[in-house]
VOBA-1610 file (N, C-alpha, C; in pm, whole numbers, padded with zeros to 5 digits, always signed):
BEGIN
Met+05924+06454-11964Met+06046+06383-11973Met+06049+06406-11793Lys+06075+06573-11760Lys+06118+06552-11634Lys+05990+06542-11529Gly+05872+06530-11572Gly+05752+06512-11515Gly+05748+06297-11487Ser+05831+06261-11616Ser+05831+06114-11572Ser+05966+06101-11408Ile+06041+06184-11462Ile+06169+06185-11347Ile+06178+06205-11200Arg+06072+06291-11225Arg+06003+06345-11071Arg+05909+06212-10989Ala+05801+06181-11141Ala+05744+06040-11054Ala+05840+05948-10985Leu+05970+05906-11084Leu+06033+05823-11049Leu+06104+05848-10913Thr+06111+05983-10888Thr+06208+05987-10752Thr+06111+06035-10669Phe+06002+06042-10657Phe+05949+06026-10541Phe+05843+05894-10501Arg+05835+05767-10582Arg+05733+05667-10591Arg+05837+05530-10462Pro+05992+05543-10478Pro+06020+05473-10380Pro+05961+05521-10243Lys+05952+05660-10177Lys+05935+05708-10110Lys+05819+05641-10056Thr+05738+05687-10160Thr+05558+05601-10106Thr+05517+05494-10096Lys+05624+05403-10145Lys+05617+05247-10174Lys+05683+05233-10012Tyr+05805+05317-10005Tyr+05868+05250-09871Tyr+05764+05335-09748Met+05634+05422-09705Met+05602+05459-09644Met+05465+05318-09660Phe+05442+05259-09747Phe+05347+05156-09658Phe+05396+05055-09724Ser+05477+05009-09736Ser+05569+04889-09704Ser+05589+04799-09581Ser+05592+04678-09587Ser+05608+04618-09429Ser+05738+04633-09336Ser+05832+04686-09446Ser+05944+04693-09403Ser+05934+04788-09300Phe+05827+04953-09357Phe+05764+05008-09259Phe+05739+04990-09123Phe+05680+04893-09087Phe+05622+04862-08969Phe+05732+04756-08929Gln+05800+04701-09015Gln+05905+04598-08953Gln+06034+04714-08863Gln+06010+04826-08881Gln+06139+04886-08813Gln+06072+05013-08668Arg+05904+05036-08743Arg+05907+05075-08624Arg+05777+04959-08546Pro+05786+04963-08420Pro+05739+04815-08369Pro+05630+04888-08329Tyr+05557+05026-08275Tyr+05449+05096-08280Tyr+05365+05145-08358Ala+05442+05134-08503Ala+05342+05210-08585Ala+05203+05167-08594Lys+05165+05000-08576Lys+05069+04951-08607Lys+04929+05039-08519Ala+05007+05027-08412Ala+04910+05103-08318Ala+04847+05253-08369Gly+04992+05312-08404Gly+04916+05475-08461Gly+04868+05471-08534Leu+04811+05354-08633Leu+04738+05355-08761Leu+04556+05448-08688Ile+04564+05366-08555Ile+04425+05385-08497Ile+04418+05557-08484Ala+04507+05608-08511Ala+04480+05764-08507Ala+04369+05819-08650Ile+04360+05738-08714Ile+04309+05799-08841Ile+04149+05838-08824Pro+04063+05695-08748Pro+03940+05684-08719Pro+03888+05825-08589Leu+04050+05822-08527Leu+04018+05898-08409Leu+04001+06054-08455Ile+04121+06071-08512Ile+04099+06211-08514Ile+03985+06265-08612Ile+03889+06132-08686Ile+03761+06187-08770Ile+03691+06200-08616Cys+03684+06111-08545Cys+03596+06098-08438Cys+03567+06243-08391Met+03686+06263-08297Met+03738+06406-08273Met+03638+06528-08349Leu+03705+06574-08459Leu+03679+06618-08573Leu+03512+06635-08588Val+03443+06557-08568Val+03294+06524-08572Val+03244+06535-08462Met+03272+06549-08335Met+03289+06579-08188Met+03263+06696-08193Gly+03339+06775-08234Gly+03401+06873-08211Gly+03302+07002-08282Gln+03240+06952-08403Gln+03108+07039-08441Gln+02986+07047-08322His+02942+06932-08243His+02850+06886-08225His+02881+06972-08024Phe+02980+06975-07997Phe+02962+07023-07871Phe+02962+07149-07818Pro+02897+07236-07775Pro+02922+07392-07778Pro+03017+07383-07699Lys+03072+07530-07767Lys+03142+07613-07714Lys+03105+07743-07587Gly+03232+07749-07555Gly+03272+07871-07447Gly+03269+07797-07290Glu+03283+07887-07235Glu+03316+07896-07082Glu+03210+07879-07042Val+03227+07789-06886Val+03083+07760-06761Val+03175+07758-06647Gln+03155+07820-06540Gln+03214+07766-06370Gln+03280+07762-06352Gly+03400+07843-06454Gly+03517+07819-06454Gly+03590+07737-06529Tyr+03535+07680-06574Tyr+03586+07569-06688Tyr+03582+07646-06847Lys+03714+07604-06946Lys+03665+07695-07048Lys+03642+07594-07151Ser+03570+07472-07062Ser+03504+07360-07199Ser+03415+07344-07109Lys+03291+07344-07182Lys+03143+07274-07122Lys+03128+07118-07093Ile+03185+07077-07224Ile+03173+06936-07194Ile+03267+06878-07048Ile+03437+06947-07051Ile+03450+06876-06927Ile+03417+06918-06809Ala+03333+07030-06811Ala+03258+07119-06718Ala+03158+06962-06686Phe+03104+06972-06757Phe+02990+06828-06765Phe+02989+06717-06709Glu+03116+06656-06720Glu+03192+06579-06672Glu+03233+06572-06502Phe+03261+06669-06487Phe+03357+06706-06339Phe+03223+06735-06269Val+03064+06784-06296Val+03017+06807-06206Val+02974+06702-06071Lys+02955+06774-05963Lys+02962+06736-05808Lys+02877+06717-05755Asn+02772+06816-05784Asn+02586+06847-05726Asn+02510+06888-05827Glu+02381+06912-05786Glu+02283+06930-05880Glu+02278+07067-05933Ala+02362+07159-05811Ala+02387+07313-05879Ala+02479+07329-05959Glu+02571+07259-05988Glu+02669+07232-06081Glu+02621+07195-06220Val+02539+07062-06205Val+02520+07043-06312Val+02381+07167-06363Arg+02303+07208-06279Arg+02197+07327-06371Arg+02315+07422-06397Gly+02419+07484-06364Gly+02523+07576-06361Gly+02539+07555-06524Val+02569+07472-06547Val+02620+07376-06691Val+02545+07394-06812Leu+02392+07328-06759Leu+02295+07292-06819Leu+02239+07418-06924Asp+02212+07468-06757Asp+02137+07606-06785Asp+02201+07718-06859Ser+02324+07674-06907Ser+02397+07826-07009Ser+02358+07738-07116Leu+02319+07644-07136Leu+02260+07592-07313Leu+02152+07610-07337Ser+02118+07631-07461Ser+02040+07661-07541Ser+01984+07521-07597Ala+01804+07518-07634Ala+01807+07342-07654Ala+01848+07328-07745Glu+01918+07411-07861Glu+02003+07309-07963Glu+02181+07249-07912Glu+02205+07370-07808Glu+02315+07324-07770Glu+02332+07217-07699Leu+02244+07194-07592Leu+02165+07025-07544Leu+02169+06966-07617Ala+02110+06976-07746Ala+02062+06841-07854Ala+02198+06827-07893Gly+02268+06939-07896Gly+02437+06888-07969Gly+02472+06834-07899Met+02547+06860-07744Met+02638+06806-07652Met+02570+06618-07637Asp+02431+06607-07674Asp+02429+06473-07662Asp+02389+06441-07760Arg+02473+06464-07930Arg+02539+06395-08026Arg+02609+06388-07995Gly+02714+06480-07979Gly+02852+06436-07944Gly+02918+06352-07843Asn+02794+06319-07734Asn+02809+06218-07670Asn+02815+06090-07706Tyr+02721+06074-07800Tyr+02636+05965-07904Tyr+02810+05913-08007Ile+02847+06016-08011Ile+02957+06010-08160Ile+03088+05983-08064Asp+03059+06034-07889Asp+03210+06004-07836Asp+03210+05805-07778Phe+03076+05761-07810Phe+03124+05576-07770Phe+03205+05515-07894Ala+03227+05606-08031Ala+03340+05549-08112Ala+03443+05627-08086Phe+03415+05690-07998Phe+03554+05752-08018Phe+03634+05692-07829Met+03595+05636-07785Met+03626+05587-07681Met+03679+05451-07731Leu+03606+05442-07799Leu+03635+05299-07881Leu+03793+05245-07922Cys+03784+05390-07999Cys+03927+05407-08057Cys+04075+05442-07965Tyr+04036+05539-07883Tyr+04151+05587-07811Tyr+04153+05413-07698Gly+04056+05389-07663Gly+04080+05258-07581Gly+04166+05151-07648Ser+04129+05127-07778Ser+04192+05018-07904Ser+04336+05062-07858Phe+04360+05195-07876Phe+04504+05210-07881Phe+04583+05202-07791Ile+04547+05187-07677Ile+04623+05165-07569Ile+04608+05060-07534Ser+04513+04918-07553Ser+04560+04811-07539Ser+04672+04766-07635Phe+04651+04813-07748Phe+04701+04773-07866Phe+04852+04797-07863Phe+04892+04950-07846Phe+05039+04995-07799Phe+05116+04892-07718Phe+05028+04875-07598Phe+05070+04737-07457Phe+05064+04642-07503Leu+05015+04627-07603Leu+05018+04472-07645Leu+05160+04436-07727Leu+05187+04520-07827Leu+05265+04566-07898Leu+05402+04582-07830Ala+05411+04615-07709Ala+05526+04634-07605Ala+05575+04533-07559Tyr+05454+04444-07522Tyr+05472+04355-07459Tyr+05503+04228-07516Arg+05509+04200-07651Arg+05552+04118-07801Arg+05698+04123-07812Arg+05729+04286-07772Arg+05838+04341-07823Arg+05964+04303-07631Leu+05888+04339-07568Leu+05980+04367-07461Leu+05963+04227-07326Glu+05869+04135-07361Glu+05822+04043-07225Glu+05821+04044-07101Ala+05802+04229-07062Ala+05757+04241-06928Ala+05627+04203-06905Lys+05610+04171-06750Lys+05496+04077-06714Lys+05359+04223-06697Trp+05484+04328-06668Trp+05401+04426-06607Trp+05291+04504-06746Leu+05338+04513-06874Leu+05273+04540-06978Leu+05172+04444-06974Gln+05126+04364-06911Gln+04944+04338-06961Gln+04892+04386-06870Val+04972+04524-06775Val+04851+04602-06670Val+04784+04678-06773Gly+04892+04704-06917Gly+04858+04831-06988Gly+04733+04771-07062Ile+04755+04668-07167Ile+04654+04620-07223Ile+04505+04573-07162Leu+04512+04585-07026Leu+04403+04544-06960Leu+04360+04747-06927Leu+04443+04810-06922Leu+04419+04961-06863Leu+04337+05003-06990Gly+04353+04976-07128Gly+04277+05026-07260Gly+04177+05002-07243Leu+04059+04860-07167Leu+03945+04874-07144Leu+03911+04887-07034Ile+03962+04887-06920Ile+03909+04970-06770Ile+03883+05103-06878Val+04022+05206-06930Val+03934+05337-06971Val+03832+05348-07081Phe+03782+05231-07146Phe+03660+05243-07241Phe+03564+05243-07194Phe+03522+05101-07046Phe+03444+05104-06986Phe+03384+05203-06868Gly+03564+05277-06869Gly+03526+05397-06738Gly+03400+05483-06840Asp+03465+05527-06941Asp+03388+05640-07075Asp+03235+05538-07109Leu+03272+05438-07096Leu+03112+05413-07164Leu+03040+05407-07036Leu+03087+05391-06935Leu+02956+05415-06790Leu+02957+05561-06782Glu+03063+05614-06802Glu+03035+05772-06754Glu+02982+05864-06868Asn+02932+05840-07003Asn+02912+05885-07138Asn+02723+05836-07039Ile+02695+05735-06982Ile+02559+05649-06989Ile+02491+05767-06846Gln+02574+05806-06752Gln+02554+05861-06717Gln+02499+06024-06742Leu+02639+06112-06860Leu+02592+06217-06865Leu+02457+06221-06945Leu+02404+06125-07045Leu+02258+06137-07108Leu+02195+06118-07033Asn+02183+06026-06892Asn+02125+06003-06796Asn+02054+06126-06752Ile+02166+06168-06696Ile+02120+06330-06658Ile+02123+06462-06778Ser+02129+06424-06863Ser+02059+06559-06967Ser+01946+06509-07029Arg+01847+06391-06990Arg+01739+06320-07021Arg+01641+06390-06889Ala+01717+06367-06782Ala+01629+06384-06655Ala+01612+06530-06663Tyr+01729+06596-06698Tyr+01679+06799-06724Tyr+01577+06804-06820Thr+01586+06752-06941Thr+01537+06786-07055Thr+01397+06762-07026Ser+01357+06637-06965Ser+01217+06585-06949Ser+01145+06724-06857Asp+01262+06695-06708Asp+01134+06812-06608Asp+01297+06879-06533Pro+01320+06990-06549Pro+01468+07083-06516Pro+01400+07098-06368Glu+01246+07127-06364Glu+01283+07168-06171Glu+01238+07058-06075Gln+01184+06928-06164Gln+01182+06844-06041Gln+01260+06717-06098Met+01362+06693-06148Met+01483+06610-06190Met+01521+06518-06056Asp+01575+06412-06075Asp+01573+06339-05937Asp+01769+06277-06048Ile+01865+06359-05982Ile+01989+06274-06079Ile+02086+06257-05964Gly+02088+06263-05828Gly+02148+06229-05753Gly+02273+06162-05782Ala+02147+06005-05759Ala+02253+05899-05813Ala+02324+05867-05942Phe+02269+05948-06050Phe+02291+05986-06180Phe+02477+06044-06131Ile+02488+06158-06057Ile+02566+06243-06046Ile+02710+06143-05966Ser+02686+06077-05853Ser+02744+05996-05825Ser+02813+05858-05863Gln+02711+05822-05980Gln+02811+05721-06093Gln+02871+05792-06159Leu+02829+05935-06198Leu+02931+06008-06305Leu+03085+06034-06245Gln+03038+06049-06127Gln+03215+06080-06068Gln+03301+05952-06085Leu+03210+05857-06011Leu+03317+05752-05993Leu+03371+05708-06145Phe+03295+05705-06225Phe+03375+05654-06392Phe+03436+05745-06461Thr+03353+05876-06428Thr+03485+06002-06495Thr+03626+06019-06422Trp+03637+05987-06324Trp+03786+05944-06207Trp+03845+05814-06289Ile+03760+05748-06266Ile+03857+05636-06342Ile+03872+05632-06486Lys+03827+05689-06536Lys+03851+05726-06716Lys+03989+05797-06677Trp+03998+05892-06673Trp+04107+06009-06625Trp+04186+05993-06543Ile+04213+05900-06413Ile+04311+05857-06380Ile+04364+05730-06442Gly+04271+05681-06547Gly+04358+05552-06574Gly+04416+05573-06717Leu+04369+05689-06767Leu+04441+05771-06874Leu+04601+05811-06822Gly+04600+05854-06735Gly+04714+05907-06703Gly+04823+05796-06617Val+04762+05657-06583Val+04813+05587-06511Val+04925+05501-06666Ala+04775+05547-06763Ala+04864+05436-06871Ala+04962+05524-06958Leu+04937+05684-06968Leu+05038+05758-06989Leu+05195+05739-06907Ala+05142+05708-06798Ala+05351+05708-06683Ala+05354+05516-06758Met+05284+05433-06741Met+05343+05301-06802Met+05408+05323-06956Ala+05319+05411-07061Ala+05439+05442-07165Ala+05528+05521-07156Ala+05584+05607-07024Ala+05670+05658-06968Ala+05828+05541-07004Asn+05765+05421-06911Asn+05873+05334-06874Asn+05885+05260-07027Val+05807+05249-07105Val+05811+05151-07261Val+05914+05257-07310Leu+05914+05377-07332Leu+06020+05473-07375Leu+06140+05466-07323Arg+06146+05484-07190Arg+06277+05469-07138Arg+06349+05363-07147Gln+06326+05207-07196Gln+06346+05130-07201Gln+06420+05159-07348Gln+06370+05222-07443Gln+06432+05227-07574Gln+06559+05328-07574Gly+06562+05392-07454Gly+06734+05455-07456Gly+06740+05622-07545Gly+06841+05629-07537Gly+06867+05766-07625Gly+06778+05859-07604Ile+06738+05900-07673Ile+06664+05992-07687Ile+06518+05991-07624Trp+06447+05904-07651Trp+06342+05845-07575Trp+06266+05841-07439Gln+06463+05769-07417Gln+06412+05800-07275Gln+06379+05915-07207Trp+06440+06038-07233Trp+06438+06158-07196Trp+06270+06181-07258Ile+06254+06172-07379Ile+06123+06225-07377Ile+06031+06176-07287Gly+06028+06011-07295Gly+05954+05954-07179Gly+05913+06011-07037Trp+06023+06064-06971Trp+05998+06126-06850Trp+05854+06253-06873Gly+05816+06304-06979Gly+05758+06390-06976Gly+05583+06329-06979Phe+05600+06153-06992Phe+05452+06131-06994Phe+05440+06128-06865Phe+05559+06123-06742Phe+05489+06103-06607Phe+05445+06254-06555Ile+05410+06338-06677Ile+05356+06442-06610Ile+05188+06454-06562Pro+05117+06411-06664Pro+04972+06374-06694Pro+04930+06307-06516Phe+05028+06174-06481Phe+05012+06120-06414Phe+05043+06202-06249Val+05084+06278-06257Val+05133+06374-06123Val+05005+06447-06117Leu+05012+06524-06255Leu+04858+06625-06234Leu+04754+06551-06168Ser+04725+06415-06240Ser+04601+06347-06203Ser+04587+06372-06042Ile+04672+06350-06015Ile+04741+06309-05832Ile+04657+06443-05800Ile+04690+06536-05851Ile+04674+06714-05736Ile+04530+06748-05819Ala+04476+06718-05938Ala+04350+06752-05963Ala+04260+06662-05914Phe+04305+06544-05880Phe+04198+06417-05788Phe+04187+06463-05639Val+04284+06538-05607Val+04276+06581-05453Val+04185+06751-05439Ile+04277+06871-05532Ile+04174+06982-05487Ile+04091+07001-05595Gln+04064+06933-05708Gln+03940+06947-05772Gln+03878+07031-05767Thr+03928+07166-05834Thr+03929+07271-05889Thr+03902+07283-06027Pro+03818+07381-06106Pro+03816+07358-06200Pro+03968+07411-06337Ala+04074+07470-06250Ala+04186+07539-06338Ala+04284+07348-06313Trp+04303+07328-06194Trp+04375+07199-06237Trp+04323+07098-06286Ile+04171+07043-06291Ile+04140+06989-06367Ile+04143+07010-06551Glu+04122+07149-06535Glu+04165+07122-06682Glu+04286+07118-06729Arg+04391+07129-06646Arg+04568+07160-06669Arg+04570+07013-06667Phe+04483+06919-06645Phe+04515+06785-06618Phe+04473+06695-06716Thr+04332+06742-06767Thr+04281+06684-06885Thr+04361+06707-07007Leu+04442+06845-07035Leu+04493+06911-07162Leu+04618+06820-07105Ser+04656+06806-07040Ser+04780+06697-07075Ser+04786+06562-07101Ile+04639+06547-07061Ile+04629+06374-07168Ile+04594+06433-07280Phe+04529+06507-07309Phe+04528+06504-07478Phe+04669+06546-07547Met+04726+06625-07436Met+04870+06660-07536Met+04978+06487-07510Gly+04933+06426-07439Gly+05035+06307-07389Gly+05018+06219-07481Leu+04844+06174-07513Leu+04775+06048-07624Leu+04833+06112-07754Gly+04839+06248-07804Gly+04856+06268-07923Gly+04993+06270-07959Leu+05098+06304-07854Leu+05243+06251-07878Leu+05262+06117-07833Leu+05184+06030-07797Leu+05238+05940-07779Leu+05170+05886-07932Ile+05124+05902-08020Ile+05048+05813-08124Ile+05162+05881-08229Leu+05192+06019-08214Leu+05315+06053-08299Leu+05442+05980-08287Leu+05469+05913-08184Leu+05598+05887-08166Leu+05569+05713-08174Cys+05449+05679-08221Cys+05454+05536-08311Cys+05539+05525-08409Phe+05500+05621-08501Phe+05585+05641-08605Phe+05716+05669-08590Leu+05739+05760-08463Leu+05895+05779-08539Leu+06052+05645-08478Val+05981+05622-08303Val+06048+05486-08229Val+06057+05379-08359Lys+06186+05356-08355Lys+06266+05252-08453Lys+06284+05159-08306Arg+06303+05061-08400Arg+06403+04907-08308Arg+06524+04943-08301Asn+06563+04928-08192Asn+06721+04925-08099Asn+06824+04839-08214
//
C-alpha cells in the first residue's frame, strides 16, 4: 500500500518533466536537450585523447590545436607513443560528431531566442553556430593532415601549409564561441532579474579570447578555452532553468 502511495506521489513530477508544459514554460529547454549527445561525445572522446602536459599546456589536444610552427608540432607529437597518436586521431574523428552537436546547440538556442525576442541581431547567433562548426571541421582536417604527415615521414614532413590553415580555423572556431557566449549574455540580460546578472559572466570568455589571441601563451590560451567549456556548460544548464517572464 505504501509503495502504491509513493508511486502516486512521484508520478506527477515525472509526467511534468516530460510534458509539453515544461517546454512551454522554459523557452530554451529544447535546445538544452542537445546536451545528451554532446555529453556522450565528450565521454567517448575522453577515452581516446592522450592525457598529460606538454609545452606548457595541461591538455595535449589543446596544445596540438594551437601549434604555431613545425617545432611545436614535433614537441607535441614526439611526446606521444604510437598508440597515443592513434588515439588522438580517433578522438579527432569522434570530434566531427561533437562539433555538429555544439554547433547545432548554438544555432538552435539563438533561433529560439529570435522567435521569442524578435531581435534581428539574434540572426547573427544562428549563423555563428554554422561558422564555429565549419571552423572546427576545417581545423580537424588540418590536425589529421599533420598527424598523417608525421606518421608517414616525421623527418621529411612538409606541413607548413597545414599549420597556417590550422591557425586560421582554430581561432575562427574559438573566437566564434566567445562571441556566441557574449551574445547569449545579452539574451539573458533581457530576461531581467537574477538572469541579467548571471548574463554578465558570459562576457568573460569573449574578453579572454581577445587577451589569448593577442598574447598567445599556453597559460592564457588554457584560461580562455576553459572559460569556453564552462560557459557552454552553464548555458546548457540555464536552458532548463530560465522560464518565460
